[in-house]
C-alpha positions as a Markdown table, in Angstrom:
| # | Residue | x | y | z |
|---|---|---|---|---|
| 1 | Met | 19.5 | 32.7 | 25.5 |
| 2 | Lys | 22.6 | 34.8 | 24.2 |
| 3 | Phe | 20.4 | 36.4 | 21.6 |
| 4 | Phe | 18.0 | 37.4 | 24.1 |
| 5 | Ile | 19.7 | 38.6 | 27.3 |
| 6 | Leu | 22.2 | 41.0 | 25.7 |
| 7 | Ala | 19.1 | 42.1 | 22.7 |
| 8 | Lys | 18.9 | 45.7 | 23.9 |
| 9 | Leu | 22.3 | 46.3 | 25.1 |
| 10 | Ala | 23.6 | 45.1 | 21.9 |
| 11 | Cys | 21.1 | 47.9 | 20.1 |
| 12 | Leu | 22.3 | 50.5 | 22.7 |
| 13 | Val | 25.9 | 49.3 | 21.5 |
| 14 | Leu | 25.8 | 49.7 | 18.1 |
| 15 | Leu | 23.9 | 53.0 | 18.1 |
| 16 | Val | 27.2 | 54.4 | 19.7 |
| 17 | Gly | 30.9 | 55.1 | 17.7 |
| 18 | Cys | 31.5 | 56.1 | 14.5 |
| 19 | Gly | 29.8 | 54.3 | 12.0 |
| 20 | Arg | 26.7 | 52.2 | 12.6 |
| 21 | Tyr | 24.7 | 49.4 | 10.3 |
| 22 | Phe | 21.4 | 49.7 | 9.3 |
| 23 | Gly | 19.8 | 46.5 | 7.8 |
| 24 | Gly | 17.1 | 47.5 | 4.6 |
| 25 | Pro | 14.1 | 45.6 | 4.3 |
| 26 | Ile | 14.6 | 41.9 | 2.9 |
| 27 | His | 13.6 | 40.8 | -0.4 |
| 28 | Pro | 13.3 | 38.2 | -2.9 |
| 29 | Val | 16.1 | 37.6 | -5.3 |
| 30 | Pro | 15.3 | 37.5 | -9.1 |
| 31 | Lys | 13.3 | 34.2 | -10.2 |
| 32 | Val | 16.1 | 32.8 | -12.3 |
| 33 | Gln | 18.1 | 32.5 | -9.1 |
| 34 | Gln | 15.1 | 30.9 | -7.4 |
| 35 | Asp | 14.8 | 27.3 | -7.5 |
| 36 | Glu | 12.6 | 25.2 | -9.5 |
| 37 | Tyr | 8.8 | 25.6 | -8.8 |
| 38 | Met | 9.0 | 28.7 | -7.0 |
| 39 | Val | 7.4 | 31.9 | -7.6 |
| 40 | Val | 8.4 | 35.6 | -7.1 |
| 41 | Glu | 4.9 | 37.1 | -5.7 |
| 42 | Asp | 4.7 | 41.0 | -6.0 |
| 43 | Asp | 4.2 | 41.2 | -1.8 |
| 44 | Gly | 7.2 | 40.0 | -1.5 |
| 45 | Ser | 6.8 | 36.5 | -0.8 |
| 46 | Val | 8.9 | 33.4 | -2.2 |
| 47 | Thr | 5.9 | 30.8 | -2.9 |
| 48 | Tyr | 7.0 | 27.0 | -3.6 |
| 49 | Asp | 3.9 | 25.9 | -6.0 |
| 50 | Phe | 3.9 | 22.2 | -7.3 |
| 51 | Glu | 0.8 | 20.1 | -7.7 |
| 52 | Arg | -1.8 | 22.3 | -5.6 |
| 53 | Leu | 0.7 | 22.6 | -2.9 |
| 54 | Glu | 1.3 | 25.8 | -1.9 |
| 55 | Ile | 4.2 | 27.2 | 0.3 |
| 56 | Ser | 5.0 | 31.1 | 0.6 |
| 57 | Leu | 7.3 | 32.6 | 2.9 |
| 58 | Arg | 7.5 | 36.8 | 3.1 |
| 59 | Pro | 9.2 | 38.8 | 5.0 |
| 60 | Leu | 7.8 | 40.9 | 7.2 |
| 61 | Thr | 8.8 | 44.7 | 8.4 |
| 62 | Asp | 8.6 | 46.1 | 11.7 |
| 63 | Gly | 5.9 | 48.6 | 10.4 |
| 64 | Glu | 3.5 | 45.5 | 9.8 |
| 65 | Leu | 4.1 | 43.9 | 12.5 |
| 66 | Asn | 3.0 | 46.8 | 14.5 |
| 67 | Arg | -0.2 | 47.5 | 12.8 |
| 68 | Gln | -1.0 | 43.7 | 13.4 |
| 69 | Phe | -0.7 | 44.3 | 16.8 |
| 70 | Pro | -1.6 | 48.2 | 17.4 |
| 71 | Thr | -2.8 | 48.2 | 21.2 |
| 72 | His | 0.5 | 46.0 | 22.1 |
| 73 | Ser | 2.6 | 48.3 | 20.1 |
| 74 | Ile | 2.6 | 51.8 | 22.3 |
| 75 | Gly | 3.8 | 52.6 | 25.3 |
| 76 | Gly | 7.4 | 52.7 | 24.9 |
| 77 | Ala | 9.7 | 50.6 | 26.9 |
| 78 | Thr | 6.3 | 48.9 | 28.0 |
| 79 | Ala | 5.3 | 48.0 | 24.6 |
| 80 | Thr | 4.0 | 44.3 | 24.4 |
| 81 | Asn | 4.5 | 43.3 | 21.1 |
| 82 | Pro | 6.5 | 40.0 | 21.4 |
| 83 | Phe | 7.6 | 41.0 | 17.7 |
| 84 | Thr | 9.2 | 44.1 | 17.5 |
| 85 | Phe | 10.2 | 46.9 | 20.3 |
| 86 | Gly | 6.9 | 48.5 | 19.3 |
| 87 | Asp | 7.2 | 52.1 | 19.7 |
| 88 | Trp | 10.2 | 52.4 | 21.9 |
| 89 | Lys | 13.1 | 54.5 | 20.8 |
| 90 | Pro | 16.9 | 54.2 | 22.5 |
| 91 | Leu | 17.6 | 57.1 | 24.5 |
| 92 | Gly | 18.5 | 60.0 | 22.1 |
| 93 | Glu | 17.6 | 58.6 | 19.3 |
| 94 | Ser | 14.9 | 59.4 | 16.6 |
| 95 | Phe | 14.4 | 56.0 | 15.4 |
| 96 | Thr | 13.0 | 52.1 | 16.7 |
| 97 | Pro | 15.3 | 49.3 | 15.8 |
| 98 | Pro | 14.5 | 46.1 | 14.8 |
| 99 | Lys | 14.3 | 42.8 | 17.4 |
| 100 | Tyr | 14.5 | 40.3 | 15.3 |
| 101 | Thr | 14.3 | 38.9 | 11.7 |
| 102 | Val | 10.4 | 38.2 | 11.2 |
| 103 | Phe | 8.8 | 35.9 | 8.2 |
| 104 | Leu | 5.4 | 34.7 | 7.5 |
| 105 | Leu | 5.1 | 31.1 | 7.0 |
| 106 | Ser | 1.8 | 30.2 | 4.8 |
| 107 | Val | 0.8 | 26.4 | 3.6 |
| 108 | Lys | -2.0 | 25.8 | 0.7 |
| 109 | Asn | -2.5 | 22.3 | 0.8 |
| 110 | Tyr | -4.8 | 21.0 | -2.1 |
| 111 | Ala | -2.3 | 18.1 | -3.0 |
| 112 | Tyr | -1.9 | 16.0 | -0.7 |
| 113 | Pro | -3.6 | 14.3 | 2.1 |
| 114 | Lys | -1.6 | 16.0 | 4.7 |
| 115 | Val | 1.9 | 17.9 | 4.9 |
| 116 | Arg | 3.9 | 18.7 | 8.2 |
| 117 | Ile | 6.6 | 21.8 | 8.4 |
| 118 | Asp | 8.5 | 21.8 | 11.1 |
| 119 | Pro | 10.0 | 24.9 | 12.1 |
| 120 | Ala | 12.6 | 22.9 | 13.9 |
| 121 | Arg | 14.2 | 22.0 | 10.4 |
| 122 | Met | 14.6 | 24.9 | 9.0 |
| 123 | Glu | 17.7 | 27.5 | 9.2 |
| 124 | Leu | 18.8 | 30.5 | 7.7 |
| 125 | Val | 22.0 | 30.4 | 6.1 |
| 126 | Ser | 24.0 | 33.7 | 4.7 |
| 127 | Thr | 25.7 | 33.1 | 1.2 |
| 128 | Thr | 27.9 | 36.3 | 2.0 |
| 129 | Ser | 29.2 | 35.1 | 5.4 |
| 130 | Arg | 29.2 | 31.8 | 7.4 |
| 131 | Arg | 26.5 | 32.5 | 9.5 |
| 132 | Thr | 23.6 | 30.4 | 10.3 |
| 133 | Tyr | 20.5 | 30.8 | 12.1 |
| 134 | Lys | 18.1 | 28.7 | 13.7 |
| 135 | Pro | 14.4 | 30.1 | 14.3 |
| 136 | Leu | 13.6 | 30.6 | 17.5 |
| 137 | Thr | 11.1 | 28.5 | 19.4 |
| 138 | Phe | 8.1 | 29.6 | 21.8 |
| 139 | Glu | 10.1 | 28.1 | 25.1 |
| 140 | Glu | 13.0 | 30.3 | 24.3 |
| 141 | Leu | 10.9 | 33.2 | 23.1 |
| 142 | Val | 8.4 | 32.8 | 26.5 |
| 143 | Glu | 11.9 | 32.4 | 28.8 |
| 144 | Tyr | 13.2 | 35.5 | 27.5 |
| 145 | Tyr | 9.8 | 37.6 | 28.1 |
| 146 | Tyr | 9.3 | 35.6 | 31.8 |
| 147 | Ser | 12.9 | 37.3 | 32.8 |
| 148 | Gln | 12.1 | 40.2 | 31.9 |
| 149 | Ala | 8.8 | 40.5 | 34.2 |
| 150 | Gln | 9.7 | 42.2 | 37.4 |
| 151 | Ala | 7.4 | 40.4 | 39.8 |
| 152 | Tyr | 4.6 | 37.2 | 39.6 |
| 153 | Thr | 2.0 | 39.6 | 40.0 |
| 154 | Gly | 1.3 | 43.3 | 39.0 |
| 155 | Asn | 2.0 | 44.8 | 35.5 |
| 156 | Gly | 5.5 | 43.0 | 34.7 |
| 157 | Tyr | 3.8 | 39.5 | 34.8 |
| 158 | Asp | 0.5 | 40.9 | 32.9 |
| 159 | Asp | 2.8 | 42.3 | 30.1 |
| 160 | Tyr | 4.8 | 38.7 | 30.2 |
| 161 | Gln | 1.2 | 36.8 | 29.9 |
| 162 | Glu | 0.1 | 39.0 | 26.8 |
| 163 | Arg | 3.3 | 38.4 | 25.4 |
| 164 | Arg | 3.1 | 34.5 | 26.1 |
| 165 | Asp | -0.6 | 34.7 | 24.6 |
| 166 | Leu | 0.2 | 36.3 | 21.2 |
| 167 | Leu | 3.4 | 33.9 | 20.6 |
| 168 | Arg | 1.1 | 30.9 | 21.6 |
| 169 | Arg | -1.7 | 32.1 | 19.1 |
| 170 | Tyr | 0.9 | 33.4 | 16.3 |
| 171 | Leu | 4.2 | 31.6 | 16.2 |
| 172 | Tyr | 4.2 | 28.9 | 13.5 |
| 173 | Arg | 3.5 | 25.2 | 15.0 |
| 174 | Ala | 4.5 | 21.8 | 13.3 |
| 175 | Asp | 1.1 | 20.9 | 12.8 |
| 176 | Phe | -0.8 | 19.0 | 9.8 |
| 177 | Ala | -1.7 | 20.7 | 7.3 |
| 178 | Tyr | -4.7 | 18.3 | 5.7 |
| 179 | Ser | -6.3 | 18.2 | 2.4 |
| 180 | Gly | -8.1 | 21.2 | 1.4 |
| 181 | Gln | -6.6 | 23.0 | 4.6 |
| 182 | Glu | -4.3 | 26.4 | 5.1 |
| 183 | Leu | -2.1 | 27.3 | 7.6 |
| 184 | Glu | 0.3 | 30.2 | 8.8 |
| 185 | Gly | 2.5 | 31.6 | 11.0 |
| 186 | Tyr | 5.3 | 33.5 | 12.2 |
| 187 | Leu | 8.9 | 32.3 | 12.0 |
| 188 | Ile | 11.1 | 34.2 | 13.9 |
| 189 | Phe | 14.6 | 34.4 | 13.6 |
| 190 | Pro | 17.9 | 36.5 | 15.4 |
| 191 | Leu | 18.2 | 39.7 | 14.2 |
| 192 | Leu | 21.1 | 39.3 | 10.8 |
| 193 | Ala | 24.6 | 40.8 | 11.3 |
| 194 | His | 25.8 | 43.5 | 9.3 |
| 195 | Asp | 27.4 | 40.8 | 7.0 |
| 196 | Val | 24.4 | 39.2 | 6.0 |
| 197 | Thr | 22.9 | 40.4 | 2.8 |
| 198 | Glu | 22.0 | 37.4 | 0.7 |
| 199 | Phe | 20.8 | 34.5 | 2.8 |
| 200 | Ala | 18.4 | 31.5 | 2.0 |
| 201 | Val | 15.6 | 30.3 | 4.4 |
| 202 | Asn | 16.1 | 26.0 | 3.7 |
| 203 | Met | 13.5 | 23.7 | 4.8 |
| 204 | Ala | 14.3 | 20.6 | 5.3 |
| 205 | Asp | 12.1 | 17.6 | 5.2 |
| 206 | Val | 8.9 | 18.9 | 4.6 |
| 207 | Ala | 7.1 | 16.1 | 4.7 |
| 208 | Leu | 4.2 | 15.0 | 2.1 |
| 209 | Arg | 3.4 | 11.5 | 2.7 |
| 210 | Phe | 3.0 | 9.1 | 6.0 |
| 211 | Asp | 2.9 | 5.5 | 7.2 |
| 212 | Phe | 0.2 | 4.6 | 9.2 |
| 213 | Arg | 2.2 | 5.9 | 12.5 |
| 214 | Asp | 2.8 | 9.0 | 10.8 |
| 215 | Glu | 6.1 | 8.7 | 10.5 |
| 216 | Pro | 7.2 | 10.4 | 7.0 |
| 217 | Thr | 7.6 | 8.4 | 4.2 |
| 218 | Ala | 8.2 | 11.3 | 1.6 |
| 219 | Thr | 10.1 | 14.7 | 2.4 |
| 220 | Ala | 10.9 | 17.7 | 0.0 |
| 221 | Asp | 14.1 | 19.9 | 1.1 |
| 222 | Leu | 13.0 | 23.4 | -0.6 |
| 223 | Thr | 15.3 | 26.9 | -0.3 |
| 224 | Phe | 13.8 | 30.1 | -0.4 |
| 225 | Arg | 16.5 | 33.2 | -1.3 |
| 226 | Tyr | 16.9 | 36.5 | -0.2 |
| 227 | Gln | 18.7 | 39.7 | -0.1 |
| 228 | Arg | 18.8 | 43.0 | 1.4 |
| 229 | Gln | 20.9 | 46.2 | 1.6 |
| 230 | Val | 23.3 | 46.9 | 4.7 |
| 231 | Tyr | 23.3 | 51.1 | 4.7 |
| 232 | Lys | 26.8 | 52.2 | 6.9 |
| 233 | Gly | 26.5 | 55.6 | 8.6 |
| 234 | Tyr | 25.5 | 57.9 | 12.0 |
| 235 | Gln | 21.8 | 57.9 | 11.1 |
| 236 | Pro | 19.4 | 55.1 | 9.2 |
| 237 | Pro | 18.6 | 56.1 | 5.9 |
| 238 | Ser | 15.3 | 58.0 | 5.9 |
| 239 | Glu | 13.5 | 54.9 | 4.5 |
| 240 | Leu | 14.0 | 53.0 | 7.3 |
| 241 | Thr | 13.2 | 55.5 | 9.7 |
| 242 | Ile | 9.5 | 55.8 | 8.2 |
| 243 | Gln | 7.9 | 52.2 | 8.5 |
| 244 | Pro | 5.4 | 51.5 | 5.8 |
């Protein structure tokens, strides 16, 4: 919960003082630095492509997430987009800071009777520092937004319900992807520290085959590698204030 309770306070603290850090967009590292069977796509995805099983991971910008949920991304501090701060801006500032680190996970299974990816078996590991991040769970996110509800009735609770409904609908769940099925959903990591400029998202124990009790008998460990530029200054570069 420490990631949530201090989220907005941390943003405000970072917005004062001499010199601030601004994380740029996340991009895949070149294909030659990716693992075997990994493909770097034009849209910024890294895709594991083997025997008609495709597992793609694409970093999302706040601009994309705001466009995905336009009616939930307006209203300043009352915006109900659970993945961004919407159009809220800190007092005295002209830009909106990021809230989380968000990826779209897509699975296309045309190779196995069923496969399963469990977000609880993932972690984001920095290769430029010793930092490690786990995906935030539905329960953690809901608890954070519940703490923001001002009352059990009225606008505060209504806003909480809207965020909860969006999280339930769009977060990636550890469901089976059966043969011929395609699944997708969001992975939400905490906001990355300024010293995280290269990192890997590790997926452990991707289940490919199962016994009669649905216990995995064959698994794979996958790694998706990314990088970003971090800027230092008093204001973010102009390209970061325009959300594409």
